[in-house]
N, C-alpha and C positions, 0 to 999 in steps of 0.2 A: 574378402571374397577373391577367388582365383581370377586371373586374367583370362584364362581359357578353360573350357570344359570340353572334354571329349565325351560324346554321348552315344550310347547304343540303346535304341528304343526296343530292346529285346532282352529276355532273360529266361534261361532254361538250365536244367542240370548239364546238358551238353556244352552250352556256352560257358558256364562257370568252370567246367572241367578244362576246356581249351585255354581259358585265361590263366588258370592256375598252372597248367602244364607249360605255358609260355614263360613262367617264372615271375608273373606279375602279382604283387601283394593285393589281397582282397580283404575287405571288412566283412565281418559276420553278417552284416545287414543285407548282403546280396542274397542270402539264403532265406530271409524273412518271407513269410507267406505271400504278402501282397506286393512285393518288390517286382515291378514290371520293366523298369529302365535301369541301366547301369551308367555310371559316369566316373570320369577320372579328371581331377582338377589339376591344372598346370598354373603355377604362379608362386608368389611369395607366401610363406607361412602356411603351407597346406601339407596335409599328410598324403604321401604319395601311395595311394592304394585305390582300388576300385570300390565305389560305394553304390548302394541301391537307392532307388527313388520310387516312391509310390506306397511304401508300407505305412501302416497307421502309426502316427506319432502325435502325442499331445492331443488325443481325441480328434485328430484331423482325418478326413476321409482320404481314400486313395487319390481321387481326382483333386481334392483340396491340397494334398501334399504336392502333387505334380504342379498345380497352378501356382502355389507359393514358391516352389523352386524356380519356375520359369519367371515369375515376377522378380525374384531376387537377382537372377541373372541379368534381366533387363535393367533393373534399378542400378546395379553396380557396373554396367557396361561389359559384362562378361561375354567374350566371344564363344559361341557354341559351335563346335565342330561335330556335326552329326554323321555317324558312320552307317553304312548300309548293311554291314554284317560284322560278325565277330572277328573275322580275319583282318578287316580294315581297322577295327577298334584296337586290336592288338598291335598292328603295325603303327598306328598313330601314337599310341602310348609309348612304344619303344622309341619313336622319333624324339619324344620329349624327355625321356629318362636320362 
């Protein structure tokens, strides 16, 4: 698990466009129908791209997926850096690149 996660509790076509225009790599999962949060993991052995949270996976509901993600962050002591908007999200990602 990553040491830190940069989190944005927002997702929209405009947000995705801004992230891509900033030159940040993204996973296709940010486009999935039920993806409502975006995150970027910082740490050892992680893929450096923005990922989506909330989409259905392994028959898990949207809220179940979010709860599982939050549980894993807590379990592994991951520091969550929550951003207020996409501009802060992009700035934080660039600080760790």
